[in-house]
C-alpha positions, 0 to 999 in steps of 0.5 A: 500500500502506498502511504501518503501525507498531504499538507495544506494551509486550509480547512479539510474537507472544505478545500474541494481540490484537496478533498477530491484528490485525497479521496481519489487516492484512498479509493485507489487503495492508498492511505492518506493523512491530511495535515490542515488548519483547524476551525474552532468547532472541528476536532483535532483528529477525525477520519472522513471518507477514509482520509485521516485528518490532523488539524492544527490550531491557528487564528486566521484573521487575514488582517493584512500582509504581516498577518499573512506572513505570521500565519504562513510561518506559524503553520509551516513550522507547526505542520513540519513538526506534525509531519515529522512526528507522524513520519516516525510512526508511518514512513510515508512514500509520498508527501503531497503539499498544496500551495499556498504558500509555495514554500509549504513544500519545505515542511517535507524536508525530513521525509525527503531526506529519508527517501519520500517522494515530494509532490507540490500541488500548485493550485494558483500562481502566487506572484500573479495572485498577490500582484492582483490582490495588492495592485503590484507590478510584476517587477515589485520586489515582493512579487520578484521574491514570490517568483524566487520562492516558487522556483526553489519550491518547484526545484525541491519537489519531485513532481508538480501538479497544477489545474490548467494549461495556462498555469502550466505554461506560466510555470514552465516559462519561469523555469519548471521543466515541462516533464516535471509538471502535470495537469490534474483539472478541478473537475467536479465529482460526478457522484455529487454534481450529476443531475441524477444524484442531486437531492432536489429538497436541498434547494427549492426555487420559485417556479416563475423565477429566471434564476442566475447562479453565482457560487465561489469566493466573494472577492473583488476580482471575481466580479460579483458586483459586475453580475449585480449591475447586469441584473439591474440592467435586466430588470426592465426586460426580465422582471422575474430575474433573480441572482442566487449567491453562494459563498463568502469573502471580503467583498461581500459587504460591498456587494450587499450594499450595491444590491441595496443601492440598486434596489435589488434586495429581493432579486439578489439572494445571499445564501452564505457558505454551504456544502458541495451537495447544496451547490449541486442542488442549486445548479440543478434549480438554476437557469444560467450559471454566471462567472463574472470574473474581472480581467487581471493577471490572475483571472486571465490565466485561471480556469474556474471549476464552476464552468464544469459544475454547470455543464455537468448538468447541461446548464448554460454558463456565461464566462469572461473571454480570458486566455485560461478559459479559451485554452479549452473553449472556443466561440460557440462552445460557451457563452463569452462576455467582455470581462468587467462589463455589466452591459456585455454580461446583461446582453448575453443573459438576454440572448440566453433568455430569448433564444433557447434553441441557440442556447441548447446548441451552445450547451451541447457543444460545451458539454462535449468539451467537458466530457474530455475532462471528466473527473473519472479521467482526471482521477485515473491520471492522478493515480497513475502519476502517484503510482509511477512516482513511487514505483518507477520515479525514473519513468516520470518523464514518460508519464502520459499527459492528456492533451487538449481535446480537438476543436477547442480554443487554443 
């Protein structure tokens, strides 16, 4: 049996990528221990769907840059000690470290020195994310420092994973060997999101409403305010339009105020954080998925998981026309709008509402794109990578990397 320890500066099982990958490895017959951040109401240890969870107490205030550094530093040291203690009891074959931060990979120093293989899972590129968050240029000393930390973290790892083509190309452009980095996409777990598995009692819409759905972090670059303004522009043409919002974040108060200022309190419904199963039910009850991301150095490269969450249930979804999405979808296979433009978003929503026949055709083509990236195939690829890394590390360069499906935007 292959024994794996995962380390993540996040909550488990709330972190969906970490949960998805960990449970996939358990289902493949491997053992997985996860070291993560503890919420006040959670136990220090529990087993969830076959994964053993070890939680570390840490106060996450997210008040500013210094708070980030303190939290990252504290968790890095605490997780390294916890991992080393667990390693003395169970010699892990693999340590699977998820960013952020990238340097969290060095919690695996002791296991690496004693022969464990190290996986660095780069969920997001930190330099682009922090440049966007704090409005810094690529040449700012802090961003250059993050690029250096990314480089040494990748060098320390034996295998690097990332969720999309644009991210992979970016890391390669900064020196990561192409043979070392593989894509495992954030495809939704079919058992949760397929229509036949959804519990309709988890979300009961008003039958007369035209329901738009936003789910995810409510932060400025995700553009929820753009969607709210688009709804305001639609109200005269589609009086029964409503926007259901699932998630939380530091931009939520501004969005709630905007909804009030535009007199949309009855049309913008905030539901807070809910489990994946309830999101799946909300997708089922919606008419259109809305992903209103702004254009910036991070979102231009990102591929939102939510696209597949809508397409798995054959729902139309409107997305910004950015490189990270165009790597997979071309015109006519998904509904694009101009990033950050509420008028463009409102226009596309009106097209979907008024032309159901064309909408069905676009959705059909989008589902065909998604079918090449179903979680079943991503899971198989992940298991193959881990198995090869342990059994035949010298063959990692030859490990199969699934290519983009034909007919997609490039």
